[in-house]
Structure formats: C-alpha cells, structure tokens
N, C-alpha and C positions, 0 to 999 in steps of 0.2 A: 863467061859472064855476058859478053856482048850478044851471043845468040839468044840467051834467055831474056835479055832486055828487049831485043828486037821482037821476040814472040809476044811479050807483054804489050809492047807498043802497037803491034799489029792487032792484038785483041781490042785495044782501045779504038783504033781506026774502024774496026768492023762492028763496034757496039756503041757508037756515039749516041744513037737515038735512045737506046736503052738507058744509058747513063743520064742523058738529059731528062728522060721520063722520070727517073728516080729523083733527080734534082728538082724537077717541077713539083713532085709529090711533097717533098719535105718543105719546100718554099711555100706551099699552099697552106701549111699548118700555122695558125696564128699563135705561136708560142711566145707571147709577150710576158716577160717575167715581172714587170713593174706594176701590173694590174691584176688583182686577185680574181677578177671575173674570168680570166683566161686560164685558170688552173686546169680545167679539163683539157685544154689545148696543149698545155705543158705536158700533161700525162700522156696524151695521144702522141706527141712528138717523141717522147722517150721510148714509147712502145714501138713506134715506127723504126727508130734507130736500132733498137735491139733486134727486131725482125730482119732489118737490112744487114746487120752484122752477121747474123746466122746465114743469110743468103750468100754472102761473099766469102764465106769460109772461115769466119771467126768461130771456133768450135766451143768456146765457153763464154756465156754472156749472163749478165744479171742487171736488173734494175734495182739500184740501191737507194733507199730513202734517206733524206737528210731532214734538217729542221724545216726546210722550205721545199725546194724542188729536187726531184730525183737525179742521181748520177747514173749514167749507163756505163757499165763495165764490160770490157771484152778482153779475151786473151787467146792467143795462139802461140804456144811456146814449143812448137814441133821442130824448130831448127836445131834444138839441142843446147846443152849448157855451155858449150864452147863458143857459141855465137852471142852477140850482144842482145840485150833486151831493151827495146825502145818503147817508151810510154808515149802514145799519141794523145795529145790534148786537143779538145775541141769544146765548143759550147753551142747548144741548139736554141737558146733563148735569143730573142731579138728585141730591138727597140720598138716602142709604139710608132705607128705610121704617121701620126699627126704632124702637121696639119694635112688632113686628107685632101682638101680641095687643091693643094699644090701638086698632087701627083698627076702625071699624064696618063698613067695606067693604073689598074687596080693593084694595090700593094701586095695582096696575097693571091693574085692571079698572074703568075709569071708570064712574061711576054718577051720574045726576042725581036729587037728592032735593030737593023744594021749591025748584026753580030754582037749586040749588047743585050744581056739578059737583065730585065728590070723586075725587081721584086724586093720587098723587105727581107733582109737576110741574105741577098744574093752575094754580097761581098763579105758582110760581117754577121756570122761567119759560116753560114750553111754551105755556101759555095766553096769556101776554103776547106771545110770539113770533107766535102765530097771529093776534093782533090786527093786527099790522103786515102779515103776509102776506095776510090776508083782505082788507085794504084794497087792497093791490096787485092781488089777484085781481079784485076788483070793478071797479077802474078800468080795468085791461087788457081786461076783458070788455065794457066799455061805451064808452070814449072814448080810451083810451091815456094813458100816464103823462105828467103835465105837468112832471115833474122827472126828473133822472137819479138812478138808484139803484145803490148797491153794497151788498152784504150780507156781513157778517162774523159767522158763527154758530159758536161754539166749543163744545168739549166738556170744558173744564177749570175752569169758573168756580167750581164748588163745592169745588174743591181749591186755590183761590188762583191759577189761571191760570199755573202755573209755566213753561210753554213759550212764553208769549205774547211776552215781551220779545224774545227771539231771533227768533221768527217774524216779528214786525212789522218789525224791522230788515231782515230778509231780503226782505220784501215791501212795503216802504214805498210804492213807486210804484203797486203794484196796488191798495192801499187808500187812495190819496190822495183827499181829498174836501173839501168846504167845511165840513162839520160832521157830527157823529154824532147819530143819534137812538137813544137807549137807553131802552127801556121796562122795565128791570129794577128799577123802583121802584114806588111806589104812591100811594094816596090816603089821607087820614086818616079818611075816612068815605065811604060810598057816594054821598053827594051833594056832596062837597066836592073838586073837582079840585085837584091838588097838583103843584108843580114843586119838585124837589130841587136845591139849588145847592151842597150840601156833603156829603161822606161821610167817615166815619172810616176810618182805615187799620186794618190787621190784622197783628199779629205772632203767629204760632201756634207753640207749643212742646210738646214732651214732656219730662217730668221722669222720669228712670229712677233708681230706688233699688234697690240690691243689698245684701243682708245675708248670711246663710249661703250656702254653696255650693249647697245644695239644700233643698227643703222639709223641715221638721223636725216631729217629734211634739211637740205643745204640752205634753203631760204630762211627757215626758222632758227637754225642753229649755226649757220656759217659765221665764222669769226668769233665763236664762243669756245669751241673745242679744237684740239690739235688733230687735224685730219691724218689718220694712220698712213694713207698713201704718201702724203707730203713728208711725214716723218721718216718713212722707209726710204723714200727717194733721197732725202738728205743724207741718211746713214750710208746708203749704197754708194752715192756719188763721192763720198769722202774716202772710200776704201782703196781707190787707185787714183793717183794724181795725173796731171797732164803729161808727165814723162813716162807713164806706164809703170810707175813704182808703187807696189802694194804698201799701204799705209798702216797695216797692223803692226803694233809695237814689236820690235825685235824679230820681225818676220825673216830677215836675211841673216841673222846671227849665225845660224848653223849651215848656211849654204856653202858647199865646197866649190871653189873656183875651177874653171876648166884649165887643164894643163896646156902648156904651149903646144905640145904635139897634137892634142885633141883639137885645138884651135886651127892648126895647120891642116889637119885632115878634113875638118868641116869646111874650111876655105876652098879646098880642092874639089868639093862636091859641086861647086858652081851654082848653088841654089840662091839666086839673088832676089831682090825685091820683085822683079818682073815675074819670076816663077811663081811666087806666092800670090801675087795679084791675079795672075791667070787662073790659079787653082781656086781662089776664093771669090773672084768677081768683085772684090772690094775696090772702092775708089782710090784708096791709098792705104798703106799699112800703119799700124799703131802698135807700140810696145815699148818695153824698157829701153831707155836711151843707153847707148854704149855697147849694144850687142846686136849681132846680125840676126835676121829672122830665124835661121837654122839654129843658132846658139840659144835663142830664146825658147824655141820649141822643145829642144832636147835637153837643155842643161840649166834653165832658169825657172824658178817657180812663178806661178801666176794665180790670180784670183779672178773668177768670172761669175757673173750673174746669169743663171740658166733659165730663170722664169720668175714672174711676179703674178700673184693672184690676189685680187681685191676688187671691191666695188662692182659696178655694173659695166659690162662690156658688150651687151647685146645691141641690136639695131635700135636707133632712135635714142632720145634722151631719157634719163632717169636721174633726177636731182637728189642724190644721196651723199652723205658723208659716211663711208663704211666704218663698221665697228672694228674690222680686222684687216690686216695686210700681211702677206707671206711672201718671202723671197727664197728661192733656191740658189745656193752658192756652191761652186766647186773650186777648190784650190788644188792645183797640180804641184806636186812636191818633188824635189830633187834629192839625191842621196845625202844623208845626214840629217835631213829634216824628218820630223815625226808628226803624224796626225794629232797626237795628244797635245804636243806643244802648240800646234797651230790652233787647236780649239781654245787653249788658254789665251793665246794672243787675240783671237776673235772676241772672247769674253771681255778681255781688258779693253779692247777697242769700243765695244758696246757700252761698257760702264762709263767711258769717257765721253762718248759722242751721242748716245741716245738721249733725246729730249726727256726731261723729267715728267712731262705731262702724259706720257704713255707707259704701258707695261710691255716688257719684251721677254722672249725666251729663245734660246738657241737649242736646236735639236740636231744631233749628229747622226747622219744616215749611213755613212760608210767611212772606212778608215783603212788605208792601204799604203805602206811605205814604198818608196822608189826602189829600183833594183838595178844592179849591174851584173852582167854575165861575162864569162871569159871568152873573148873572140878567138883565142888561140887554142881552145880545147880540141881534142881529137875529133869529137863528134861534129863540131862547127867547121873544122877544116875540111872534113869529108863532105859536108853539105856545100861548102864553097866550091869544092871540086865538081860536084854534080851540077850546081848552078852554071858554072863556067862551061861544062860539057854541053849543056842543052842550049844555053843562051848565047854562047860564043864570046863571052867577055867575063872578066872577073867581077864578082859582086863588090859593091861598096858596103862599108860598115857605118852604121848610123845609130845615134841615140834618138829615140822617138819620144814625142810629147805625150802620147796616150798612156793609159794605165791598163795593165793586165794583171789583176791581183794574184792570179794563180801562180805566176812565175815566182813571186816571193814566197808564197805559201809552200810551194814544192821545194824551193831552196831550203827553207827553214825547217820543214817537217820531214820531208822525204830525203833531204840531203842530196838532191839531184839538180843539176843545172839544166837549163833549157837551150836548145837550138831554136832561135826565134826568127822566123822569116814569114813568107807568105806571098800571095800573088794578087792581093788587092792593089788598087791604084789610087793616087790622091784625088782623082776626079770621080771616084765611085759613089760619092755622096752618101757615105755611111752615116747613119743617124739622121739623115735628112730625107725629104721627099725625093722620089725618083732614084733610089738606090739601085745600083747596077753592077754587073760584072762583065768584063771584056772576055768573050769566049775564046779568042785566040790565046790570051794569057792563061785561061783556065786549062786548055788542052796541053799547053807547054808546061804548066805546073804539074800536071799528072805525069808527064814524061820525066820531069825533074825528080819527083818522089820515087818513081820506079827505079831510076838510075841510082838514087840514094840508098834504097834498101839493099841493092846488090853491091854498091860501092863500099859501104861501110862494113859489110860482111867480108868482102875480099881484102879490104885495107888492113884488117887486123893482122894479116899474115905477111905483110910487106916489110 
C-alpha cells in the first residue's frame, strides 16, 4: 500500500501545473445557480466536469437533468464487489460574486498571490472538488483505484438543492453506495484537521411588505402613509432581542440541549472570543447569552437578515416613499427543529407584529433540516486515521453552523451516512469578496484523499 501511495504522491508532485491549470479552468466558469441568466454557464460547467472525469479515468459518466440544474454522475467500480463503494459528493455551483467592487482580483479570473488562490469557488467548493478528483487522477495514473467510486456532483447546493429529493428518489439504485465522502466542510486552522459530525439546517424566507400602490413623493405624502421601509425595519428589529434571543413564538421549544460530554468537547477546542473576532474582523461578538461562540455556531438556532431591497439606493437624493420593501431571512436550525414549524412561528410573529397599515406576505425559498452523523462509523474512523497520517495530529470533531442539505437527503433517501470533512479554512472568505484557498492545504488535502482511498480498502481486512 505504501508503495502505491508514494507513486500517486510523486505523480501529484510532477503534475502540479497541470492540476492547477484544470483548477483555473473550472474556476473561470461563472456557474452561479441563484441567477437564471447564468444557466448557460451552469450547463458549460457540468459538461466540463463530465469531460474531466473521463480524462482522469472515470469510465462511466452521465449528465443527468433535474428540475433545475444537472447532476454529473460518474462511476468506476473496477475494484470489485469485495471492495467498498464510496459515493463522492461535490457541487459545481457558486455564490454570486457581489459586491464586485470589494474584490481585489477578478472573481472569475483565478490568481495566485502569496500561495493563496483567489477566485469565486476556490474554497466553496470547486477547489475542494478538485482535491478529490486529483487524488483519483493520481491513483489511476499509477496503480489503479483500490476502491469502487461513484460521483454525485450537483449544481444547486448554493440555492438549497431544491431538486435533489425528487432526483435521488428517481435514481436511488444508481447512487447506491456504502457511504458518502463529502468534502464541503473544512478545518478550524491550516494545521488542525477537522471532521464535522453535525450540521445545522436552514429555512430561508422572503418577507414582502406593500404599502401604497406606487412610489410616492415624500414631500407630498410624507406623514400620510406608513413607509414600507420603516414598517419592515420595525418588524425585523423585533425578531432578535438585545441578548441574541430569537423572538419568534415557541422558537426554542423543540431545541435539544447539548449534552455534558459535548459541552466538554467543545470547551477543549479552545475557540474563544478572540478566535472568532480574528476570523470575522468584528469589533466585538454578539449572540445568545449563556452560550459560548462555538456552542452558538454548532448547536443553537439563529435568525439573520441577509438582505433588504427597497426604495432608492443610487447616487444622490431621490425623495420617495417606496411602495414595497423586501427582506431575505435565514434561520439556522438544530436537530429536532423543522423548517415547517419555523414557518408557522414566523407567520404567527408577523400576525402579531406587522402594522395594520401595510400588507405582507411570507415566501419560503428553502427548507432543510439539521443532521447528525456517526463520528464512530468505520468510514469516519478510517478518514481520521488518514488525516492523522498526513497532518501529524489527530483530527478534532466539530458540529458546524452551516447547512449542507445533501447530507440529510442522502441519509433519508439513500440510507447512507456521510464522512464530512474538507480543507477549507475559516479565513477563506467563502460567500464573500476575495474568496481564496490556501494551496499548501490544497496539496496536503490531495495527499490525504490518496491515503484514504488505500487505507479504507486495506482496513476492511484488518
């Protein structure tokens, strides 16, 4: 095994530029899933991935349509039925790059500065996807895969994977596997490998406020009608109190408390206020009183305002009372909470708190429950061994605040748990301007996945 691992690693060392060239190519594709005008780029990215899979030795590939964006399927099961079948998950869609003026580089023109690769999707998650694919490439070029692989690479993760449920039910047999390897997570620092065993869920809403039938002159009608921006501001301001407690009725009724052992494990991580202030650049922290920042991120629910659209925001004055105002809200949910219940709670809050002078509507855009995976599963233990072999220290286990809807979908529909890890860093600025990936971590990530493919194949017989 060691000889084969060394040969694959030597291949990576001798082909770094080719791997970077491929990474630059996929990062240059503007595969933004939240904006329909980028549909051609979504299609182009799926076709690029299928072609690349064929190039690196995945002998069966398909681009499969969904209700929205296609899934790229790949399969190489030449290792034989006695070997495990790993389903590799990835997504090729990315967040919009806005605001463009805050980027120091062009978001879809990848650039390396001080060994950091800057581009939209560099960390989330085209760079992570290329870690898994580069390991496959190196092994196929030197000795052949020791495990069976299937690949599920979607184009809707950044919009909540709305088509995935129906798609997976339709293709259950095609994606059957022993477990899933999902690298859409990360490390708490560039020297500390991490395995994620819990994710918060997500319920995403738009709040629509309507006042007058059309925009009004603020001089002629100011003081006569309720300004929708003021109404929306009042509504939003009341949703979270000064102690960081969400004010939707019964919001915390189903929240499961952290166990004593989990609290102790979180405490040992040593991620104090200073750590989070350094990562965020915030003047000070804010959140639910009585919980540490790490507890709030991984195990407590939240409500955040993600954007407000209304009125005139261009240069110079325009004295109008807008007819409409819209806010985008995300609630991060913990195990036992459900998006449907949170919607009911939001509706009840609006009925109680919305001014009578306006009309309002709630639109739900995504709905994904929280999930917990088994940190003691055979597949996860093998991954922990590979992380320790490459990074020289045991990984830590973490409940993460983000949402990866596919993990729950695959649990519920395919009946497979995920090994959830990755090589992104807290300061990679995912979803923000100047997203980046640390290339030292990228190359060590490839080494880790090479080791893992061989390690889990051999560990079956120990």
